[in-house]
Backbone as numpy.savetxt, mean C-alpha at the origin, in Angstrom:
# Nx Ny Nz CAx CAy CAz Cx Cy Cz
13.84 7.26 8.16 12.68 6.19 8.37 13.22 4.83 9.25
14.37 5.12 9.36 15.40 3.98 9.95 14.40 3.57 11.45
14.30 4.79 11.87 13.69 4.63 13.69 12.38 4.02 13.67
11.82 3.92 12.56 10.37 3.50 12.52 10.16 2.13 12.22
9.17 1.29 13.02 8.79 -0.22 12.82 7.96 -0.22 11.41
8.22 -0.72 10.36 7.55 -1.14 9.14 6.87 -2.32 9.29
5.44 -2.12 9.33 4.82 -3.24 9.31 4.46 -4.00 8.29
4.02 -5.13 8.51 3.90 -6.27 7.64 4.77 -6.91 6.53
5.51 -6.95 7.24 6.96 -7.82 6.56 7.15 -6.86 5.06
7.09 -6.17 4.90 7.32 -5.29 3.72 9.06 -5.16 3.25
8.98 -5.55 1.97 10.40 -5.67 1.28 10.74 -4.71 0.21
11.56 -3.93 0.17 11.97 -2.80 -0.37 12.50 -3.12 -1.51
12.26 -2.71 -2.75 12.58 -2.92 -3.92 14.29 -2.14 -4.00
15.25 -2.77 -4.56 16.15 -1.88 -4.96 16.31 -0.43 -5.60
15.33 -1.00 -6.97 15.10 -0.24 -7.95 13.38 -0.39 -7.96
12.76 0.88 -8.03 11.20 1.11 -8.33 10.95 0.35 -9.53
9.82 -0.47 -9.60 9.23 -0.84 -10.96 8.05 -0.29 -11.11
7.70 -0.58 -12.69 6.62 0.18 -12.78 5.73 -1.04 -13.69
4.21 -1.22 -13.17 3.44 -1.89 -13.50 2.02 -1.49 -14.05
1.03 -2.36 -14.66 -0.35 -1.70 -14.83 -1.31 -2.80 -13.97
-2.28 -2.17 -13.29 -3.16 -2.72 -12.57 -4.83 -2.61 -12.64
-5.39 -3.54 -12.65 -6.82 -3.34 -12.83 -7.59 -2.65 -11.63
-8.10 -1.83 -11.73 -8.66 -1.56 -10.48 -10.20 -1.00 -10.72
-11.02 -1.02 -9.59 -12.57 -0.19 -9.98 -12.61 0.99 -9.75
-13.54 1.56 -10.62 -13.69 3.04 -10.83 -13.35 3.65 -9.65
-13.13 5.04 -9.45 -13.19 5.80 -8.23 -14.26 6.78 -8.01
-15.42 6.48 -9.01 -16.55 7.83 -8.71 -16.25 8.61 -9.94
-15.21 8.44 -10.60 -15.25 9.43 -12.02 -16.04 8.66 -13.16
-16.58 7.61 -13.07 -17.40 7.25 -13.96 -18.76 6.25 -13.47
-19.92 6.92 -13.92 -21.28 6.12 -13.20 -21.90 5.03 -14.27
-21.52 4.02 -13.91 -22.64 3.18 -15.02 -23.61 2.60 -14.17
-25.07 2.51 -14.69 -25.96 2.01 -14.07 -26.12 0.57 -14.11
-26.10 -0.12 -12.65 -25.95 -1.41 -12.47 -24.62 -2.42 -12.75
-23.47 -1.46 -12.52 -22.17 -2.51 -12.67 -21.14 -1.60 -12.23
-19.87 -2.24 -12.16 -19.07 -1.43 -12.08 -17.74 -1.41 -12.98
-16.93 -0.30 -13.04 -16.37 0.15 -14.22 -14.76 -0.59 -14.13
-14.19 -1.05 -14.53 -12.83 -1.60 -14.39 -12.01 -1.03 -14.97
-10.58 -0.20 -14.51 -9.74 0.81 -15.13 -8.79 0.16 -15.05
-7.50 0.40 -16.04 -6.07 0.09 -15.93 -5.55 1.32 -15.66
-4.80 1.20 -14.21 -3.91 2.17 -13.81 -2.62 1.86 -14.08
-1.55 2.77 -14.37 -0.02 2.54 -13.95 0.37 2.86 -12.70
1.07 2.38 -11.82 1.59 2.79 -10.58 3.28 2.51 -10.61
3.85 3.11 -9.78 5.08 2.89 -9.48 5.31 2.27 -7.76
5.76 1.01 -8.16 5.90 -0.15 -7.09 7.67 0.02 -6.62
7.34 0.36 -5.08 8.32 0.43 -4.21 9.07 -0.74 -3.30
8.06 -1.83 -3.60 8.39 -2.83 -2.96 6.91 -3.91 -2.56
7.25 -4.91 -2.02 5.96 -5.65 -1.44 6.23 -6.30 -0.53
4.62 -6.97 0.03 4.38 -7.63 1.21 3.94 -8.85 0.77
3.58 -9.66 1.64 2.96 -10.95 1.27 1.97 -10.93 -0.12
0.84 -9.66 -0.04 -0.35 -10.11 -0.62 -0.57 -8.72 -1.77
0.44 -7.62 -1.66 0.22 -6.44 -2.05 1.70 -6.03 -2.51
1.43 -5.05 -3.79 2.50 -4.56 -4.11 2.52 -3.15 -3.64
3.50 -2.25 -3.07 3.52 -1.50 -2.37 3.88 -0.29 -3.17
3.02 0.87 -2.97 3.15 1.79 -3.80 3.79 3.22 -3.02
3.21 3.50 -1.57 3.80 4.08 -0.89 3.96 3.95 0.75
4.53 4.38 1.50 4.67 4.31 3.03 3.98 5.20 3.75
3.34 4.85 4.78 2.29 5.81 5.63 2.75 5.73 6.84
3.76 6.76 7.30 4.04 6.99 8.86 2.77 7.40 9.54
2.84 6.80 10.91 1.77 7.21 11.55 2.29 6.76 13.46
1.62 7.56 14.05 1.96 7.27 15.70 0.76 7.12 16.37
0.99 5.93 17.17 -0.03 5.23 18.06 0.42 5.18 19.77
-0.52 5.30 20.40 -0.18 5.17 21.74 0.11 3.61 22.57
0.74 3.04 23.22 0.71 2.12 23.89 0.93 1.99 25.48
0.01 1.34 26.31 -0.02 1.19 27.23 0.93 0.26 28.17
1.97 0.51 29.01 2.60 -0.26 29.76 2.37 -0.22 31.16
1.67 -0.69 31.78 1.11 -0.65 32.84 0.46 1.00 32.84
0.95 1.74 34.10 0.54 3.04 34.03 1.22 4.10 33.32
2.04 3.92 32.27 2.84 4.54 31.54 2.38 4.61 30.32
2.00 5.53 29.38 1.70 5.75 28.24 2.74 6.14 27.45
3.11 5.36 26.19 4.27 5.26 25.36 3.36 5.57 24.00
4.33 6.50 23.49 4.04 6.82 21.94 5.00 5.84 20.80
4.39 4.98 19.92 5.06 4.34 18.97 4.91 4.74 17.87
6.27 4.88 17.02 5.99 5.27 15.59 6.14 4.32 14.74
5.38 3.79 13.81 5.37 3.02 12.63 4.93 3.24 11.33
5.43 2.57 10.48 5.10 2.89 8.87 4.03 1.82 8.40
2.82 2.12 7.87 2.10 1.40 6.99 2.34 1.21 5.75
2.64 -0.01 5.09 3.07 -0.14 3.78 1.33 0.06 3.11
1.30 0.81 2.00 -0.16 1.21 1.42 0.38 0.71 -0.31
-0.79 -0.05 -0.69 -0.78 -0.75 -1.96 -1.75 -1.49 -2.63
-1.59 -2.15 -3.91 -2.30 -2.63 -4.56 -2.25 -4.38 -4.25
-3.45 -5.07 -4.21 -3.54 -6.24 -3.91 -2.86 -6.81 -5.21
-1.88 -8.21 -5.18 -1.29 -8.59 -6.47 -2.37 -9.27 -7.19
-3.38 -9.84 -6.92 -4.19 -10.13 -7.97 -4.94 -9.32 -9.16
-4.52 -8.10 -8.61 -5.07 -7.06 -9.62 -4.13 -6.67 -10.81
-2.82 -7.23 -10.69 -1.58 -7.19 -11.56 -1.88 -7.56 -12.93
-1.99 -6.56 -13.73 -2.26 -6.77 -15.43 -0.87 -7.20 -15.86
0.06 -6.32 -15.75 1.51 -6.51 -16.61 2.35 -5.71 -15.97
3.89 -6.18 -15.94 4.83 -5.41 -15.57 5.29 -4.06 -16.96
5.60 -3.06 -16.72 5.87 -2.01 -17.71 7.28 -1.86 -17.82
């Protein structure tokens, strides 16, 4: 992955951490008139300014330089907003 551009100022942890987060239900539970908040445990591999990162998603995209099309490869850090942290495990 060293040839990829990691977006969003990702800072990788030396050792992954476990944490519990509060999140909305993902359709498993239907409750009339409201949301259901669930607590889930996740493996955290790093962080950005506003998120704890659970995985890295590699992707490619095109970029034009004049009349030349270039293919760029990047990595998008995917994770959970820091405000949803309940506790570290």
